N, CA, C and O atoms as a Tripos MOL2 file, in Angstrom:
@<TRIPOS>MOLECULE
protein
  280   279    70     0     0
PROTEIN
NO_CHARGES

@<TRIPOS>ATOM
      1 N          25.0430   34.1760  -26.9000 N.3       1 MET1
      2 CA         24.6570   34.9350  -26.8560 C.3       1 MET1
      3 C          23.9370   35.7340  -27.7690 C.2       1 MET1
      4 O          24.0270   35.3760  -28.9440 O.2       1 MET1
      5 N          23.1590   36.8510  -27.4980 N.am      2 LEU2
      6 CA         21.6600   37.3700  -28.4440 C.3       2 LEU2
      7 C          22.0530   37.6560  -29.0110 C.2       2 LEU2
      8 O          23.1740   37.8110  -28.5270 O.2       2 LEU2
      9 N          22.0890   38.1460  -30.5360 N.am      3 ALA3
     10 CA         23.1190   39.0110  -31.9820 C.3       3 ALA3
     11 C          21.8930   40.4140  -31.5680 C.2       3 ALA3
     12 O          22.2530   41.5780  -31.7410 O.2       3 ALA3
     13 N          20.3570   40.0590  -30.9810 N.am      4 ASN4
     14 CA         19.6830   41.0380  -31.0150 C.3       4 ASN4
     15 C          19.5780   42.1110  -30.0640 C.2       4 ASN4
     16 O          19.5390   41.7330  -28.8940 O.2       4 ASN4
     17 N          19.5130   43.5350  -30.2900 N.am      5 PRO5
     18 CA         19.5610   44.9480  -30.0850 C.3       5 PRO5
     19 C          18.9640   45.2230  -28.7520 C.2       5 PRO5
     20 O          18.2140   44.2560  -28.6220 O.2       5 PRO5
     21 N          18.8600   45.8070  -27.8900 N.am      6 ALA6
     22 CA         18.3640   45.9540  -26.6480 C.3       6 ALA6
     23 C          17.1500   47.1010  -26.7580 C.2       6 ALA6
     24 O          17.1450   48.2680  -27.1480 O.2       6 ALA6
     25 N          16.0710   46.1580  -26.1970 N.am      7 LEU7
     26 CA         14.8790   46.9220  -26.7370 C.3       7 LEU7
     27 C          14.8840   47.9240  -25.0470 C.2       7 LEU7
     28 O          14.8650   49.0840  -25.4600 O.2       7 LEU7
     29 N          14.8950   47.9760  -23.9420 N.am      8 TYR8
     30 CA         14.6830   47.9680  -22.5470 C.3       8 TYR8
     31 C          16.0750   48.0470  -22.2430 C.2       8 TYR8
     32 O          16.7090   47.3360  -23.0220 O.2       8 TYR8
     33 N          16.8530   48.6810  -21.3480 N.am      9 SER9
     34 CA         18.4860   48.6800  -20.7570 C.3       9 SER9
     35 C          18.4220   49.5020  -19.5350 C.2       9 SER9
     36 O          18.7440   50.6700  -19.7560 O.2       9 SER9
     37 N          18.2340   49.3520  -18.8150 N.am     10 ARG10
     38 CA         18.3820   49.9730  -17.7130 C.3      10 ARG10
     39 C          19.4690   49.0820  -16.8890 C.2      10 ARG10
     40 O          19.5330   47.8570  -16.9900 O.2      10 ARG10
     41 N          20.5740   50.1140  -15.8050 N.am     11 GLY11
     42 CA         21.6280   49.3870  -14.8890 C.3      11 GLY11
     43 C          22.4240   48.0800  -15.4020 C.2      11 GLY11
     44 O          23.0560   48.3980  -16.4090 O.2      11 GLY11
     45 N          22.6500   46.5060  -15.0140 N.am     12 PRO12
     46 CA         23.6130   45.8330  -16.1470 C.3      12 PRO12
     47 C          21.7510   44.5300  -16.6750 C.2      12 PRO12
     48 O          21.6250   43.4110  -17.1740 O.2      12 PRO12
     49 N          21.3460   44.9710  -16.4650 N.am     13 TYR13
     50 CA         20.2950   44.9190  -17.1850 C.3      13 TYR13
     51 C          19.8900   45.4140  -18.8910 C.2      13 TYR13
     52 O          20.0930   46.5510  -19.3170 O.2      13 TYR13
     53 N          19.3020   44.3100  -19.6820 N.am     14 ARG14
     54 CA         18.8500   44.4540  -20.7980 C.3      14 ARG14
     55 C          17.2740   43.6670  -21.2000 C.2      14 ARG14
     56 O          16.6980   42.8160  -20.5230 O.2      14 ARG14
     57 N          17.0540   43.9620  -21.8490 N.am     15 VAL15
     58 CA         15.7080   43.2110  -22.9710 C.3      15 VAL15
     59 C          15.4170   43.1420  -24.1710 C.2      15 VAL15
     60 O          14.8060   43.9700  -24.8470 O.2      15 VAL15
     61 N          15.9090   42.0080  -24.5150 N.am     16 VAL16
     62 CA         16.3820   41.6580  -26.2350 C.3      16 VAL16
     63 C          15.2140   40.4480  -26.6150 C.2      16 VAL16
     64 O          15.1320   39.4200  -25.9430 O.2      16 VAL16
     65 N          14.4960   40.6770  -27.5690 N.am     17 ALA17
     66 CA         14.0500   39.7080  -27.8560 C.3      17 ALA17
     67 C          13.9230   39.0770  -28.9800 C.2      17 ALA17
     68 O          14.1340   39.5860  -30.0810 O.2      17 ALA17
     69 N          13.4910   37.6710  -28.7320 N.am     18 HIS18
     70 CA         14.3490   36.6540  -28.8700 C.3      18 HIS18
     71 C          12.6720   35.0600  -30.0160 C.2      18 HIS18
     72 O          12.6050   33.8430  -30.1920 O.2      18 HIS18
     73 N          12.3670   35.4970  -30.1420 N.am     19 SER19
     74 CA         11.7000   34.0320  -31.4380 C.3      19 SER19
     75 C          12.6440   32.3850  -30.9770 C.2      19 SER19
     76 O          13.7990   31.9840  -31.1200 O.2      19 SER19
     77 N          11.1410   31.7330  -30.2780 N.am     20 ALA20
     78 CA         11.6010   30.3050  -29.8630 C.3      20 ALA20
     79 C          10.9930   29.7990  -31.5680 C.2      20 ALA20
     80 O          10.0020   29.9760  -32.2760 O.2      20 ALA20
     81 N          12.4870   28.9870  -31.6190 N.am     21 ALA21
     82 CA         11.5780   28.4800  -33.0460 C.3      21 ALA21
     83 C          10.3410   27.6150  -33.0790 C.2      21 ALA21
     84 O           9.6880   27.5010  -34.1160 O.2      21 ALA21
     85 N           9.9200   26.8300  -31.6330 N.am     22 ASN22
     86 CA          9.2150   26.8950  -31.4790 C.3      22 ASN22
     87 C           7.5800   26.5220  -31.1190 C.2      22 ASN22
     88 O           6.8660   25.5200  -31.0880 O.2      22 ASN22
     89 N           7.4240   28.4840  -30.7840 N.am     23 GLY23
     90 CA          6.6040   28.7820  -30.1170 C.3      23 GLY23
     91 C           6.8240   30.5470  -30.3340 C.2      23 GLY23
     92 O           7.7390   31.0770  -30.9640 O.2      23 GLY23
     93 N           5.9770   31.0650  -29.7910 N.am     24 PRO24
     94 CA          5.9770   32.6810  -29.7330 C.3      24 PRO24
     95 C           6.9270   33.4090  -29.5650 C.2      24 PRO24
     96 O           7.9250   32.8450  -29.1170 O.2      24 PRO24
     97 N           6.9840   34.2340  -29.7140 N.am     25 ALA25
     98 CA          8.2290   35.0790  -29.5530 C.3      25 ALA25
     99 C           8.7240   35.5010  -28.3230 C.2      25 ALA25
    100 O           8.1770   36.5190  -27.8990 O.2      25 ALA25
    101 N           9.8090   34.9070  -27.4530 N.am     26 ARG26
    102 CA          9.9680   35.6050  -25.9890 C.3      26 ARG26
    103 C          10.6370   37.1430  -26.2580 C.2      26 ARG26
    104 O          11.0830   37.7270  -27.2450 O.2      26 ARG26
    105 N          10.3910   37.5790  -24.3350 N.am     27 TYR27
    106 CA         11.6120   38.6490  -24.4340 C.3      27 TYR27
    107 C          11.9130   38.0110  -23.7570 C.2      27 TYR27
    108 O          11.2510   37.2420  -23.0600 O.2      27 TYR27
    109 N          14.1110   38.3650  -23.8610 N.am     28 VAL28
    110 CA         14.6450   37.4080  -22.1900 C.3      28 VAL28
    111 C          15.1700   38.6840  -21.8140 C.2      28 VAL28
    112 O          15.3890   39.7760  -22.3390 O.2      28 VAL28
    113 N          15.3060   38.0380  -20.5320 N.am     29 VAL29
    114 CA         16.6410   39.6450  -19.9820 C.3      29 VAL29
    115 C          17.9090   38.6660  -19.4960 C.2      29 VAL29
    116 O          17.9810   37.5690  -18.9410 O.2      29 VAL29
    117 N          18.8330   39.6120  -19.9850 N.am     30 LEU30
    118 CA         20.1890   39.8190  -19.5660 C.3      30 LEU30
    119 C          20.5630   40.6430  -18.9900 C.2      30 LEU30
    120 O          19.9830   41.5930  -18.4640 O.2      30 LEU30
    121 N          22.4230   40.1200  -19.0680 N.am     31 ASP31
    122 CA         22.3060   40.7530  -17.4820 C.3      31 ASP31
    123 C          24.3450   41.2870  -18.5060 C.2      31 ASP31
    124 O          24.7100   40.9410  -19.6290 O.2      31 ASP31
    125 N          24.8030   41.8050  -17.8860 N.am     32 SER32
    126 CA         25.9440   42.6680  -18.5570 C.3      32 SER32
    127 C          27.2590   41.1520  -18.9970 C.2      32 SER32
    128 O          28.2680   41.1800  -19.7030 O.2      32 SER32
    129 N          26.7300   40.2000  -18.3380 N.am     33 VAL33
    130 CA         27.8290   39.1060  -19.1540 C.3      33 VAL33
    131 C          27.3620   38.2590  -19.9210 C.2      33 VAL33
    132 O          27.9000   37.1720  -20.1310 O.2      33 VAL33
    133 N          25.7090   38.8610  -20.7240 N.am     34 ASP34
    134 CA         24.8190   37.7180  -21.2930 C.3      34 ASP34
    135 C          23.8970   36.4480  -20.9790 C.2      34 ASP34
    136 O          23.1840   35.5210  -21.3610 O.2      34 ASP34
    137 N          24.5240   37.2000  -19.9420 N.am     35 ALA35
    138 CA         23.9660   36.2120  -18.6460 C.3      35 ALA35
    139 C          22.1290   35.5960  -19.1570 C.2      35 ALA35
    140 O          21.2280   36.4190  -18.9950 O.2      35 ALA35
    141 N          21.8020   34.3560  -19.6610 N.am     36 TRP36
    142 CA         20.5910   34.9520  -19.5220 C.3      36 TRP36
    143 C          19.6450   34.2930  -18.2850 C.2      36 TRP36
    144 O          19.3170   33.2090  -17.8030 O.2      36 TRP36
    145 N          19.4730   35.5740  -18.1460 N.am     37 LEU37
    146 CA         18.4460   35.0410  -16.8060 C.3      37 LEU37
    147 C          17.0340   35.1220  -16.4560 C.2      37 LEU37
    148 O          16.7880   34.8640  -15.2780 O.2      37 LEU37
    149 N          15.9560   35.4500  -17.2760 N.am     38 ARG38
    150 CA         14.9640   34.5300  -17.7210 C.3      38 ARG38
    151 C          14.5520   35.3060  -18.7890 C.2      38 ARG38
    152 O          15.1290   36.0870  -19.5450 O.2      38 ARG38
    153 N          12.6810   34.6460  -18.5970 N.am     39 ASP39
    154 CA         12.4730   35.6900  -20.2150 C.3      39 ASP39
    155 C          10.8470   35.7740  -19.9330 C.2      39 ASP39
    156 O          10.5080   35.4440  -18.7970 O.2      39 ASP39
    157 N          10.0570   36.0840  -20.6270 N.am     40 ASP40
    158 CA          8.8280   36.4090  -20.3820 C.3      40 ASP40
    159 C           8.0470   36.7860  -21.2810 C.2      40 ASP40
    160 O           8.2870   37.9330  -21.6570 O.2      40 ASP40
    161 N           6.7040   35.9930  -22.0800 N.am     41 ALA41
    162 CA          5.7990   36.4670  -22.6860 C.3      41 ALA41
    163 C           5.5880   37.8380  -23.2850 C.2      41 ALA41
    164 O           5.4950   38.3020  -24.4210 O.2      41 ALA41
    165 N           5.5460   38.3720  -21.8250 N.am     42 SER42
    166 CA          5.2180   39.9600  -22.1640 C.3      42 SER42
    167 C           6.4990   41.4590  -22.5350 C.2      42 SER42
    168 O           6.5680   42.2020  -21.5560 O.2      42 SER42
    169 N           7.1060   41.7600  -23.3290 N.am     43 PHE43
    170 CA          7.8840   42.6350  -23.2170 C.3      43 PHE43
    171 C           7.6520   44.0000  -21.4510 C.2      43 PHE43
    172 O           8.4010   44.5470  -20.6420 O.2      43 PHE43
    173 N           6.6090   43.9460  -21.6480 N.am     44 ALA44
    174 CA          6.1250   45.2710  -20.9900 C.3      44 ALA44
    175 C           6.8140   44.1850  -18.5700 C.2      44 ALA44
    176 O           7.4060   44.4930  -17.5360 O.2      44 ALA44
    177 N           6.2100   43.2350  -19.0890 N.am     45 ALA45
    178 CA          6.6140   42.0090  -17.9290 C.3      45 ALA45
    179 C           8.0300   41.8850  -17.6010 C.2      45 ALA45
    180 O           8.3660   41.5840  -16.4560 O.2      45 ALA45
    181 N           8.9150   42.1030  -18.5580 N.am     46 ALA46
    182 CA         10.1880   41.7850  -18.7440 C.3      46 ALA46
    183 C          11.2890   43.5240  -17.8020 C.2      46 ALA46
    184 O          12.2710   43.8870  -17.1540 O.2      46 ALA46
    185 N          10.3280   43.8220  -18.3330 N.am     47 CYS47
    186 CA         10.5270   45.1900  -18.4760 C.3      47 CYS47
    187 C          10.3480   45.2040  -16.6730 C.2      47 CYS47
    188 O          11.3770   45.2210  -15.9970 O.2      47 CYS47
    189 N           9.6290   45.1990  -16.3160 N.am     48 ALA48
    190 CA          8.4560   45.4320  -15.3150 C.3      48 ALA48
    191 C           9.8080   44.5350  -14.6500 C.2      48 ALA48
    192 O          10.9250   45.0140  -14.4540 O.2      48 ALA48
    193 N           9.5020   43.5020  -14.4430 N.am     49 TRP49
    194 CA         11.4570   42.8560  -13.5920 C.3      49 TRP49
    195 C          12.5360   43.5300  -13.6230 C.2      49 TRP49
    196 O          12.8700   44.0420  -12.5550 O.2      49 TRP49
    197 N          13.6540   43.8080  -15.1510 N.am     50 VAL50
    198 CA         14.5230   44.8730  -14.7270 C.3      50 VAL50
    199 C          13.9210   45.7720  -13.7140 C.2      50 VAL50
    200 O          14.5070   45.4910  -12.6680 O.2      50 VAL50
    201 N          13.1050   46.6540  -13.4940 N.am     51 ASP51
    202 CA         12.8960   47.8730  -12.7860 C.3      51 ASP51
    203 C          12.9010   47.4820  -11.1290 C.2      51 ASP51
    204 O          13.2860   48.0610  -10.1130 O.2      51 ASP51
    205 N          12.4160   46.4980  -11.3540 N.am     52 ARG52
    206 CA         11.9560   45.6300   -9.9030 C.3      52 ARG52
    207 C          13.4230   45.4020   -9.0780 C.2      52 ARG52
    208 O          13.7540   45.7970   -7.9600 O.2      52 ARG52
    209 N          14.1300   44.6440  -10.0310 N.am     53 GLN53
    210 CA         15.8790   44.4830   -9.8650 C.3      53 GLN53
    211 C          16.2060   45.4960   -9.0930 C.2      53 GLN53
    212 O          16.1940   45.6070   -7.8670 O.2      53 GLN53
    213 N          16.7320   46.8040  -10.6070 N.am     54 VAL54
    214 CA         17.3130   48.0710   -9.8760 C.3      54 VAL54
    215 C          17.3500   48.6750   -9.0770 C.2      54 VAL54
    216 O          18.3520   49.2270   -8.6230 O.2      54 VAL54
    217 N          15.4760   48.7730   -8.4100 N.am     55 ALA55
    218 CA         14.6280   49.5260   -7.5740 C.3      55 ALA55
    219 C          15.8230   48.7150   -6.4300 C.2      55 ALA55
    220 O          16.8290   49.3340   -6.0850 O.2      55 ALA55
    221 N          15.5640   47.3590   -5.9510 N.am     56 GLU56
    222 CA         15.9430   47.0120   -5.0410 C.3      56 GLU56
    223 C          17.1850   46.9920   -4.2180 C.2      56 GLU56
    224 O          17.1840   47.1290   -2.9950 O.2      56 GLU56
    225 N          18.8170   46.7170   -5.3480 N.am     57 VAL57
    226 CA         19.5500   46.8740   -5.3610 C.3      57 VAL57
    227 C          20.0330   48.8820   -5.4470 C.2      57 VAL57
    228 O          21.2050   49.2440   -5.3430 O.2      57 VAL57
    229 N          18.8290   49.9120   -5.6490 N.am     58 GLU58
    230 CA         18.8410   51.6350   -5.3310 C.3      58 GLU58
    231 C          18.3250   51.4780   -4.2450 C.2      58 GLU58
    232 O          18.0440   52.5460   -3.7020 O.2      58 GLU58
    233 N          18.0670   50.5580   -3.6630 N.am     59 ALA59
    234 CA         17.5330   50.8900   -2.3370 C.3      59 ALA59
    235 C          17.8850   50.3630   -1.0020 C.2      59 ALA59
    236 O          17.4120   50.6350    0.1020 O.2      59 ALA59
    237 N          19.4160   49.0330   -1.5730 N.am     60 MET60
    238 CA         20.5040   49.0530   -0.2830 C.3      60 MET60
    239 C          21.1770   49.7880    0.2310 C.2      60 MET60
    240 O          21.5560   50.8790   -0.1950 O.2      60 MET60
    241 N          21.5020   49.0940    1.5860 N.am     61 PRO61
    242 CA         22.8970   50.7340    2.1560 C.3      61 PRO61
    243 C          24.0400   50.0810    1.3560 C.2      61 PRO61
    244 O          24.3530   48.9230    1.0820 O.2      61 PRO61
    245 N          24.5440   51.3410    1.0910 N.am     62 PRO62
    246 CA         25.7310   51.3240    0.2160 C.3      62 PRO62
    247 C          27.0920   50.0790    0.9030 C.2      62 PRO62
    248 O          27.5540   50.1790    2.0390 O.2      62 PRO62
    249 N          27.4250   49.2030    0.0870 N.am     63 GLY63
    250 CA         28.8640   47.9890    0.4470 C.3      63 GLY63
    251 C          28.1080   46.9030    0.2850 C.2      63 GLY63
    252 O          28.6620   45.8750   -0.1040 O.2      63 GLY63
    253 N          26.3350   46.9100    0.6170 N.am     64 ARG64
    254 CA         26.3600   45.8350    0.9190 C.3      64 ARG64
    255 C          26.2010   45.2530   -1.3210 C.2      64 ARG64
    256 O          26.1780   45.8570   -2.3940 O.2      64 ARG64
    257 N          26.1230   43.3820   -0.7090 N.am     65 ALA65
    258 CA         25.8310   43.1570   -2.2830 C.3      65 ALA65
    259 C          24.8280   42.3830   -2.1960 C.2      65 ALA65
    260 O          24.1000   41.9080   -1.3250 O.2      65 ALA65
    261 N          25.0240   42.3540   -3.8750 N.am     66 ARG66
    262 CA         23.3060   41.3520   -3.9400 C.3      66 ARG66
    263 C          23.2070   40.3970   -5.1880 C.2      66 ARG66
    264 O          23.4600   41.0320   -6.2120 O.2      66 ARG66
    265 N          22.9780   39.3410   -5.3800 N.am     67 THR67
    266 CA         22.4770   38.8050   -6.4210 C.3      67 THR67
    267 C          21.3870   38.7500   -7.1340 C.2      67 THR67
    268 O          20.6440   38.1280   -6.3750 O.2      67 THR67
    269 N          20.7040   39.0060   -8.1980 N.am     68 PRO68
    270 CA         19.8200   38.3710   -8.8250 C.3      68 PRO68
    271 C          18.8510   37.7800   -8.3860 C.2      68 PRO68
    272 O          19.3660   36.8880   -7.7120 O.2      68 PRO68
    273 N          17.9300   37.6890   -8.3240 N.am     69 SER69
    274 CA         16.3190   36.3750   -8.1880 C.3      69 SER69
    275 C          15.7560   36.1540   -9.1620 C.2      69 SER69
    276 O          14.9590   37.0010   -9.5650 O.2      69 SER69
    277 N          15.9510   34.9750   -9.8810 N.am     70 ARG70
    278 CA         15.5940   34.4470  -10.7810 C.3      70 ARG70
    279 C          14.2890   34.2800  -10.8950 C.2      70 ARG70
    280 O          13.8240   33.6990  -11.8760 O.2      70 ARG70
@<TRIPOS>BOND
     1     1     2 1
     2     2     3 1
     3     3     4 2
     4     3     5 am
     5     5     6 1
     6     6     7 1
     7     7     8 2
     8     7     9 am
     9     9    10 1
    10    10    11 1
    11    11    12 2
    12    11    13 am
    13    13    14 1
    14    14    15 1
    15    15    16 2
    16    15    17 am
    17    17    18 1
    18    18    19 1
    19    19    20 2
    20    19    21 am
    21    21    22 1
    22    22    23 1
    23    23    24 2
    24    23    25 am
    25    25    26 1
    26    26    27 1
    27    27    28 2
    28    27    29 am
    29    29    30 1
    30    30    31 1
    31    31    32 2
    32    31    33 am
    33    33    34 1
    34    34    35 1
    35    35    36 2
    36    35    37 am
    37    37    38 1
    38    38    39 1
    39    39    40 2
    40    39    41 am
    41    41    42 1
    42    42    43 1
    43    43    44 2
    44    43    45 am
    45    45    46 1
    46    46    47 1
    47    47    48 2
    48    47    49 am
    49    49    50 1
    50    50    51 1
    51    51    52 2
    52    51    53 am
    53    53    54 1
    54    54    55 1
    55    55    56 2
    56    55    57 am
    57    57    58 1
    58    58    59 1
    59    59    60 2
    60    59    61 am
    61    61    62 1
    62    62    63 1
    63    63    64 2
    64    63    65 am
    65    65    66 1
    66    66    67 1
    67    67    68 2
    68    67    69 am
    69    69    70 1
    70    70    71 1
    71    71    72 2
    72    71    73 am
    73    73    74 1
    74    74    75 1
    75    75    76 2
    76    75    77 am
    77    77    78 1
    78    78    79 1
    79    79    80 2
    80    79    81 am
    81    81    82 1
    82    82    83 1
    83    83    84 2
    84    83    85 am
    85    85    86 1
    86    86    87 1
    87    87    88 2
    88    87    89 am
    89    89    90 1
    90    90    91 1
    91    91    92 2
    92    91    93 am
    93    93    94 1
    94    94    95 1
    95    95    96 2
    96    95    97 am
    97    97    98 1
    98    98    99 1
    99    99   100 2
   100    99   101 am
   101   101   102 1
   102   102   103 1
   103   103   104 2
   104   103   105 am
   105   105   106 1
   106   106   107 1
   107   107   108 2
   108   107   109 am
   109   109   110 1
   110   110   111 1
   111   111   112 2
   112   111   113 am
   113   113   114 1
   114   114   115 1
   115   115   116 2
   116   115   117 am
   117   117   118 1
   118   118   119 1
   119   119   120 2
   120   119   121 am
   121   121   122 1
   122   122   123 1
   123   123   124 2
   124   123   125 am
   125   125   126 1
   126   126   127 1
   127   127   128 2
   128   127   129 am
   129   129   130 1
   130   130   131 1
   131   131   132 2
   132   131   133 am
   133   133   134 1
   134   134   135 1
   135   135   136 2
   136   135   137 am
   137   137   138 1
   138   138   139 1
   139   139   140 2
   140   139   141 am
   141   141   142 1
   142   142   143 1
   143   143   144 2
   144   143   145 am
   145   145   146 1
   146   146   147 1
   147   147   148 2
   148   147   149 am
   149   149   150 1
   150   150   151 1
   151   151   152 2
   152   151   153 am
   153   153   154 1
   154   154   155 1
   155   155   156 2
   156   155   157 am
   157   157   158 1
   158   158   159 1
   159   159   160 2
   160   159   161 am
   161   161   162 1
   162   162   163 1
   163   163   164 2
   164   163   165 am
   165   165   166 1
   166   166   167 1
   167   167   168 2
   168   167   169 am
   169   169   170 1
   170   170   171 1
   171   171   172 2
   172   171   173 am
   173   173   174 1
   174   174   175 1
   175   175   176 2
   176   175   177 am
   177   177   178 1
   178   178   179 1
   179   179   180 2
   180   179   181 am
   181   181   182 1
   182   182   183 1
   183   183   184 2
   184   183   185 am
   185   185   186 1
   186   186   187 1
   187   187   188 2
   188   187   189 am
   189   189   190 1
   190   190   191 1
   191   191   192 2
   192   191   193 am
   193   193   194 1
   194   194   195 1
   195   195   196 2
   196   195   197 am
   197   197   198 1
   198   198   199 1
   199   199   200 2
   200   199   201 am
   201   201   202 1
   202   202   203 1
   203   203   204 2
   204   203   205 am
   205   205   206 1
   206   206   207 1
   207   207   208 2
   208   207   209 am
   209   209   210 1
   210   210   211 1
   211   211   212 2
   212   211   213 am
   213   213   214 1
   214   214   215 1
   215   215   216 2
   216   215   217 am
   217   217   218 1
   218   218   219 1
   219   219   220 2
   220   219   221 am
   221   221   222 1
   222   222   223 1
   223   223   224 2
   224   223   225 am
   225   225   226 1
   226   226   227 1
   227   227   228 2
   228   227   229 am
   229   229   230 1
   230   230   231 1
   231   231   232 2
   232   231   233 am
   233   233   234 1
   234   234   235 1
   235   235   236 2
   236   235   237 am
   237   237   238 1
   238   238   239 1
   239   239   240 2
   240   239   241 am
   241   241   242 1
   242   242   243 1
   243   243   244 2
   244   243   245 am
   245   245   246 1
   246   246   247 1
   247   247   248 2
   248   247   249 am
   249   249   250 1
   250   250   251 1
   251   251   252 2
   252   251   253 am
   253   253   254 1
   254   254   255 1
   255   255   256 2
   256   255   257 am
   257   257   258 1
   258   258   259 1
   259   259   260 2
   260   259   261 am
   261   261   262 1
   262   262   263 1
   263   263   264 2
   264   263   265 am
   265   265   266 1
   266   266   267 1
   267   267   268 2
   268   267   269 am
   269   269   270 1
   270   270   271 1
   271   271   272 2
   272   271   273 am
   273   273   274 1
   274   274   275 1
   275   275   276 2
   276   275   277 am
   277   277   278 1
   278   278   279 1
   279   279   280 2
@<TRIPOS>SUBSTRUCTURE
     1 MET1         2 RESIDUE 1 A MET
     2 LEU2         6 RESIDUE 1 A LEU
     3 ALA3        10 RESIDUE 1 A ALA
     4 ASN4        14 RESIDUE 1 A ASN
     5 PRO5        18 RESIDUE 1 A PRO
     6 ALA6        22 RESIDUE 1 A ALA
     7 LEU7        26 RESIDUE 1 A LEU
     8 TYR8        30 RESIDUE 1 A TYR
     9 SER9        34 RESIDUE 1 A SER
    10 ARG10       38 RESIDUE 1 A ARG
    11 GLY11       42 RESIDUE 1 A GLY
    12 PRO12       46 RESIDUE 1 A PRO
    13 TYR13       50 RESIDUE 1 A TYR
    14 ARG14       54 RESIDUE 1 A ARG
    15 VAL15       58 RESIDUE 1 A VAL
    16 VAL16       62 RESIDUE 1 A VAL
    17 ALA17       66 RESIDUE 1 A ALA
    18 HIS18       70 RESIDUE 1 A HIS
    19 SER19       74 RESIDUE 1 A SER
    20 ALA20       78 RESIDUE 1 A ALA
    21 ALA21       82 RESIDUE 1 A ALA
    22 ASN22       86 RESIDUE 1 A ASN
    23 GLY23       90 RESIDUE 1 A GLY
    24 PRO24       94 RESIDUE 1 A PRO
    25 ALA25       98 RESIDUE 1 A ALA
    26 ARG26      102 RESIDUE 1 A ARG
    27 TYR27      106 RESIDUE 1 A TYR
    28 VAL28      110 RESIDUE 1 A VAL
    29 VAL29      114 RESIDUE 1 A VAL
    30 LEU30      118 RESIDUE 1 A LEU
    31 ASP31      122 RESIDUE 1 A ASP
    32 SER32      126 RESIDUE 1 A SER
    33 VAL33      130 RESIDUE 1 A VAL
    34 ASP34      134 RESIDUE 1 A ASP
    35 ALA35      138 RESIDUE 1 A ALA
    36 TRP36      142 RESIDUE 1 A TRP
    37 LEU37      146 RESIDUE 1 A LEU
    38 ARG38      150 RESIDUE 1 A ARG
    39 ASP39      154 RESIDUE 1 A ASP
    40 ASP40      158 RESIDUE 1 A ASP
    41 ALA41      162 RESIDUE 1 A ALA
    42 SER42      166 RESIDUE 1 A SER
    43 PHE43      170 RESIDUE 1 A PHE
    44 ALA44      174 RESIDUE 1 A ALA
    45 ALA45      178 RESIDUE 1 A ALA
    46 ALA46      182 RESIDUE 1 A ALA
    47 CYS47      186 RESIDUE 1 A CYS
    48 ALA48      190 RESIDUE 1 A ALA
    49 TRP49      194 RESIDUE 1 A TRP
    50 VAL50      198 RESIDUE 1 A VAL
    51 ASP51      202 RESIDUE 1 A ASP
    52 ARG52      206 RESIDUE 1 A ARG
    53 GLN53      210 RESIDUE 1 A GLN
    54 VAL54      214 RESIDUE 1 A VAL
    55 ALA55      218 RESIDUE 1 A ALA
    56 GLU56      222 RESIDUE 1 A GLU
    57 VAL57      226 RESIDUE 1 A VAL
    58 GLU58      230 RESIDUE 1 A GLU
    59 ALA59      234 RESIDUE 1 A ALA
    60 MET60      238 RESIDUE 1 A MET
    61 PRO61      242 RESIDUE 1 A PRO
    62 PRO62      246 RESIDUE 1 A PRO
    63 GLY63      250 RESIDUE 1 A GLY
    64 ARG64      254 RESIDUE 1 A ARG
    65 ALA65      258 RESIDUE 1 A ALA
    66 ARG66      262 RESIDUE 1 A ARG
    67 THR67      266 RESIDUE 1 A THR
    68 PRO68      270 RESIDUE 1 A PRO
    69 SER69      274 RESIDUE 1 A SER
    70 ARG70      278 RESIDUE 1 A ARG
């Protein structure tokens, strides 16, 4: 689990900053159980991915289950 505070959250997702040991800071998308779903080089890209995932779920008919794309 990353101890960094959420910089952006929407639905079950949150974006946190993560400093890589041998590289530039990355932005990580976590789900509600702290599973690392993806990372991006920019905060805007990470937030855009979260927004797309939430929009897809909101557009689905009620009762249809979905797993996030990675």
